[in-house]
N, C-alpha and C positions, 0 to 999 in steps of 0.2 A: 605514194611518195611524192609526186609531181605535186599533188593537191597541197599537201603540207609545206612543200618548198614555196609553192606560190603564195600561200596564206601567211607567211611569216612577213614578207614585205608589205602585204595588204593591210595588216595589223598594224605595223609600224607608221604607214602613211596616213591611215586613219586617225590614229592617236595624234599625230604631227597637225593634221588639220584641225582637230579639236582644239588643240593648245593654240594654234594662230587665231581661230574664231574666238576664242575666250579672251585673248590679249585685244582684239580690236573691237570687241564689243563696246557700244556705246556706254559711256558712264564708267568705263574702267579706270581704276587709279594707276598713277604712275608706278612703275616697277612690276606690273603684271597682275596685282591683285585686284580681284573683281569689288566694285563699289557695292555698298549696301543698298539693296532694293528700295525704291521710292515708295512702293505701294505699302502703306500701313497695314492693310489687311494681309499682305504677304508675310508680314513678321508675326501675326497674331495666330495664325493657323497651326505653325509648328508647336508654339507654347501651349495653345489649347489642347493639340492631340497629347502633348505630354501630360498636361493635368488630368485629361480623361484616362489616361493609361494608368497614371499614378492611382487614381481613385479606384479604378478597376481593379489593380493589384492589391490595395489595401482591403477591398470588399472580398476579393478572394482569399486573402490572409485570414481576416476575421472570421469568414464562414467556414474555411477549411480548419482553423484552430478549435472553433466552437464544436464542430462535428468530430473532431479528433477527442475532444474531451468527453463528449457524450459517449463514443464507442470505447475507448480504452483508457479514459483519465480518471477512473474510480479505483480506490483502494479499499479492499476489505481488510480490517485489522481489529484484533482484540483490544478494546479498552476496559481494564478491570474485568467484570463478570459479563460485560456486554460485547456482542460481535456488532461491529459498525462499519459503514461505509463512508468513506471521505471523498469528496469531489470538489473540484475548483469550477465554480460558474461565472460567466460574464454578468457584471452587475454595475449600476450606475453610482451606487452608495458604498459598496463593499460590506464589511461586517461578517459574522459568523451566525450560522443558524443551525441549531440542534434539534432534530425532528426525533421526538420519542413517542412512536405510535403505540397504543391508542392515546397515550397520556396528554399529547399536545407537542408544543414547540416552545423553545427557549432561544432568543435572538440577543446578541451581544454586538455593541458597536466597538468592535475590536480593533477595525482599522478603515482607513479610507482608500478607496481605489476601485479600478474597474473589474475586480475579481472578488467573488464571495466564496468563503468556505462552507460547505454544506456537509454536515454530519449527520447520518442517517443511523438511528440505533435500530438494528434490524430484528435481534432477538437477545435474550439472555441465554448464555451458556448453562445448560442445567446442571452440570457438575461444579462449576464455579460458583453459580448462585445458591446452591445447597450448602456448600461450604460456608458462605457468608451467613446464611440464616441459622445454621446450627452453631457457628462459631462467631458471633458478633463481635468479639474482640479483635478480630483479624481486620475489621474496618480501620482501625486505627492506622495501619499500614497501607491502606487502599489510596490515599493520596499521592504517595510517591510511586506506587504503582501505575496509576492511572496517569501521571505525569510523563513516566518514561514510555508508556504505550502510545500517548499522544505525539510525544517528540519522534518515536520511530516511525509512526505513522505519516507525520508530516514530511519527514525526510523521503520516505517512499513516493508520497504524493507528489513531491516537487519533481522528483526524477521521472515518474511515469508522465507527469503533466507536460514535462519538456519534450518527452519523445511524442506524447500525443499531438501537441500543437504542431511540432514540426512534421511529423508524418502526415497529419491532416491537410496541412497547408500546402506541402509538397505534391501530395497526391492530387488535391483540387486544382492546383497550379499546372500539372502536367495534362489533367484532362480538359482545362479550359484553354491553356495556351499551346499545348502540344510540343513544347520545346524545353529540354532539360535545363538549360540556362535559367528561364524565366521560372521554372519550378522550383529550382534550387533557391532562386532569389527569394521566392515565396516562403518557403521554409526557414531561410535565415531571418526575413523580416518578422514572422512570426515568434521565433526565439527571442529576438530583440524585443519585441512586444511584451512578451511574458515575464523576461527579466526586468524591464522598466515597470511592469505591474507590480513585480514581487518587491522590487526596492521601494516602491510608494508605500506598499503595505507596510514593509518593515519601517519606514521612516514615520509613518503615521500610527504605529502600533500603541495601542492603549491598554496597558495591564490592569487598570482599574475598572475596565467595562464589566468585570465579573461582579461589581458592586452594584450596578444599575442594569440588570437583565430585565427583559420584557418577555412575560409569560403568556402562554394562550393555552386554551384547553383546560384539562385538569391540572396541569402545572401552575395554573393561576392561583391555586391554593398554597404554593410553596412559599411565597413571602410572608403569609401569615403564620405558616408553621416554623419556619426558619428565622425570620425576623428581617427588618429593614436594614440598609446599608450602614446606618450609624451604629447600631447594635452589634452589626458583624465586626466593626473595627475595633470598636470598645470592649466588646466581650467575646473574643474570638474562640476562647476555650468553650463557652456555652454554645457557640455556633457550631463548633466541631461536633459535639456531642447531639445536636439537633440535627445537623446534616446527616450524622451516621444513622440515626432513628429514620429520618426521611428515605434515606437510601434502602434501609432495611425494609420499610414498609412498601416502597416501590417493588422491591423484589419480592415480597410476599404477594403483592397484587398481581404481578405477572404470573406467579406460581398457581394463583386461583382467580383465572380470569372469569369464571361463571359467577362469582359474587360481587356485589356492589362494593366500591372502595369504603374502607373503614376511616372513621375519624377518631383520634385519640381524645378521650373526654377530659375536660378541664373540671376540676372539682369548684371552681368559682364561676362555673357558667351553667344557665339553664338552658336546655336544649327543648326548643318547641318545634314541632312538625306540623306544617300548615298544608292542608289539603282541601279540595274543593271540587264540585261537579264531578262526583264519581259516576253518577247515572247508570246505576245498576251494572257496572262492570265488576263481575266477581273476581277477576285477576286484581283489582285495586287492593283488596285486603291482604293478598299474599306480598304485595309491593309495600304496603304500609306496615305489615308485621316485620319484613326484612329491614327496613330503614329504621324502625323502633330498635331493632336488635343491633344493626351495624353502628348506628350513631348514639347509642345509649339516650333514647328520647325519654324526656320527663314529662311530657304533655303533648297531646294531639288537639289541634283546633281545626274543626271542619266548617268552612263557610257556606255550607249548603249545596242543594241539588244532589243529595245522595240518592234520590229516587228519579225515575222518569215519569211515571203516571201518577205516584202517589196513592195507589190503590192498596187496600188492605191485604190483598194477595202478595203484595212486594214486601210485606213487613219481615218475613222470614229472612230475607236478604240481610237484614241489619244484625242478625243474631252474632256474627264473628266479631262485632266491635268490642264486646265484653272480654275477649281472650287477645287483644292485641299487644297487651302488655304495658299500657300507659293510659292514663286517665284521658277520657274523650269528651271535648267541649264542642257542642253542636249548635248551630242556628239553622233556622228553616229557610230553604230556598223556594224559587217560584215554582219549582216541580215537586216539592214536598208538601203533603197534606197536613192538616190537623191530626188525622188519624195516625201518619207517621211520627208527628211529633210527640203524641201521646204514648206511641210504643216506645219510642227510644227513652222517653222519660222513665220508663219501668225497668230498662235494662241496667244491670250492673256495671259500675264504673263509667257511666254516661252522665253528663252535666247538659242539661238543655237550657239556653239562654233565650228570653223573649221579653219584650217590653222594656228592655234596659236592665234587666236583672244582672247581678254581679255575683261572682263567686270567686273565692281564692283557692287555686288548684295548684300542687307542686310550687308554690312560693310565689305564684304570678295571679295578679288580680285580674279578672276578665269579665267583661260586660258586652251583652249583645241584644240584637233585636232581629225577630224572624222577618222574612220578606212579607209584606201585607198582600201581595197578589199570589194566587194559585192558578197559573195560566193553562194547565190542563182541562179545567172546568171551563167547557165552552159556553156553558148556560149564562156565565156571568161577563159581563163587558169589562175589558181590562182597564183600571184606572190609570196606568200610565206612569210617568215620573212623578206627578205631583204627589201621588200615594208614598212612593219611596221617599220624597223629600219630606213628607209629614212623619214617616217612620224614622227618618235619621234625625229629624229634629226632637224627636221624642226621647231618642238614645241619647242625643247631646245634652240634654235636659238632665237625664238621670246621671250621666258623667259628671256633670258640674254639681249635682247634689251630692255625689259620693265624695267629691274634692271637698266641699264644704264641711262634710261630716268627719273628715280626717282620714277617709279610706279611700284615696285616689285610685282610679283604675289605671293598670299598666298598659293593657291591650284591649280595644274595642273591635267587635266583629259584627258585619253585616253583610248580607249576600250580595245585593246590589251596589255598585259603586256609586251609583246617585245618592242612595241613603249614606254611604260611608263618607261622602264629601261634606255632609252637614255636621260631623264631629271635629272639624277642622277647629284648632284651639282648645279643645276639650280634653285631649288624651295625646300621648306621644306617639302612639303606633295604632292604626286601625287596619283590619285585614278584610278582604272581600273576594269575591269570585265572580261568577255569571258570565263573563265575557269570553272565556275559554282562552285566553292568554295572559301572559305576565305583564304587570304594568308596576313601576316603581316610581313614586313621585311624591315630593315634599310640598304640601299644600301651603298657601300664602300665610297661615298663621303659625306654621312650624310641624303640624302632624304629618307624619310620613304614612302615605297610603300604599300599601302593598296588595295588589291583586294577583291572585294564583290562577294558573292554567287549569286545565281538566286533569285531575288525578286519574279519572277513568278513561283518559284518552277519547273523550267524547261519548263514552258508554256504547249503547246500541246504536247511536248515530255514527259511529265511527264507519260502519259497513256501508253508509251511504254515500260515501266519497271515494274519489279514485285512490287517494291516499290517506291512510288513517291518521288520526290526530296523534300528537305525541302524548305521553304520560308526563304531567307536571307535579312536582312537589317541591317545597322548599323547608330547610331546616334553619331556624331562628336561633341565634346564640344571644341570650339575655344575659347581662351582669346580675349575679345574685343578690348584690346588695341593693343596686338602684333599679334594677329591672329595665335598664336601658338596652336597646339593641346595639349589640357589638359587632356583628357579622351575620351573613347568612349565605347558605349554600343553595343554589338553584339545581335541582336534580332533573334531568330530562331524560326520559327513557323513549325508544324508538318505536312507539306506537304498538300496534298488534304484533305479536311475536317478540317484541322487546329484544331486538337485534343490536341495539347501541345503547349505550349509558354514557351521559355527559354530567360533569359536576363543575359548577363555576363558583368561585368564591367571591363575594363582594363586601367590602368594608365602607361604612359610612364615613365622611370626613371628619365628623365630630368625635368618632372613635380613634382617630389617629392623634388627637391632641393629647399631649402629654399632661398630666394633672401637675398644679403647683405643690412643690414640696410643703409638707405640713410642719410648723415650727414646733421643735420639742419643748417639753416642759421646762418652764424656768427662763426660756429665751424671751426677749421683749417681741411684744406683737408688732407685726408690720404695720405701716401706716394704712389707714382705711382706704379702700378704693371702691369705685361704683359697684354696686352689686349688679350682676348680669340679669338680663331678663329671664324669668323662670320659664322653663318649657312646660306647657300645660299638661296637668295631670301627674307630673313627675314629683316625687317626694323630695328631691334634692335640686336646687337651681342649677342650670347649666345653660350655655348659649346655644341657641338654635344655629345649625349649619345647614348649608344647602346640600342637596344631594349630588353625588357625582355622576349619577346614571342619569341618562336622558329620559325626560319626561314623556308620557303619551297619553292621549285622552282615552278614556273607556271606549270600548268597540261597541258594536251592535249586540243587544242582548240575546241570549239564547232563546230559542221559542219554547 
């Protein structure tokens, strides 16, 4: 008690002394207020500390909000027949990304801001999907149902995201600062940043972004099936019907994941399957037969190397070709012997091309030349690229002779790309193989060169590598009237075991140009215009257009 009584006046005296010292300090202002410190560094230190604290608090808020979104910021909600997960993610550009595994992704420039909406299609509900398959007429009301589901899911996502960012930022702030006031400040700042991001997204919302989507994966074929943005606007009723068919096909695809995706045949299109470099892989015939059935193939073109050693003992491997369900056009590769060529010439439904010979099969005129080299024969010194160029020049001369005779060739075939390059200017399209990888190139004189990968996945050579080669084939869509290339699908299967399947749709630029309207009978003819430069080998003149795909030089030939 005595200590407490004695301490009270001591405290009062100490405070009085500090006040006096403060007043008499040199530089004090009149009235007792202290003067500003003269040391400039003294003024910068508190400001720098405040800036560092602010940056640290902002880093804690952003990291905590991001962790909160990762942990509890996702909403599972049904959208039509699909079960989806919606999540907000930090982003520099914003937008919306819809992942439809395994079909691919759809990206929309829906808004600009620091957050992006990710929608993951997890699976199809079997009950709702079966109802759509059995009753396609219910798709007419699917648009309203999906709109309502998306609105409900977005509201729930917004609420959960607010809780997630506040909880995450507050929890991380409490761990870092260990002060409840700082932690609450971090949570409030996180909520403010989320509200500002939402306001930015709302202010920059672009409802027309659905007309300009970006597709990847199998969904890249959607624009060709549904139509471009201009046709969607002008012919919305047709778009609705095509969209309904697309949704139905996707539903069926999910329902039958063990088969390759189907393509709806067009009566005005000739479907050509390009295969190459099978190299004695017996699984290749099952793949080709499946593609013929799935895509309604009219013609198969094989650009060679069907064998591996070209021996007569291997000829029995060729017997399934007659039962593939489509005519088979073949040229000799450097692994195919003359015995192989003779054996194939005796099979039903097979057309062997060599020396520039041309045939018309399924409405397409095809000419080809066999590879002049047979590399498995080690007793002969390889002639190299010079022999390939000579063979290509013979093929080009045959193509020009066909054009002069009034029977122009639509597609030329050579095994080696070196020979195929010699046909530039003599034919619209030339096919090749040999390098076991795809190349799409428009040559200087307008001929498009398409090199296919190995349809046999490298054949027996696949087991020599750590990872087997993928299986490649392409479906070419030719206009039935002009035999011009309209589009092509690149089909890639996951090597030995065939664990994956990918389909990519490509459309050349010249196929996107709309034809000029034809004047009706009795109407005055338009003023004459300069005629375009004719495409080599094409029966109807049309301007040549560059390819949209990147070009690549042919790779190292296979041994």
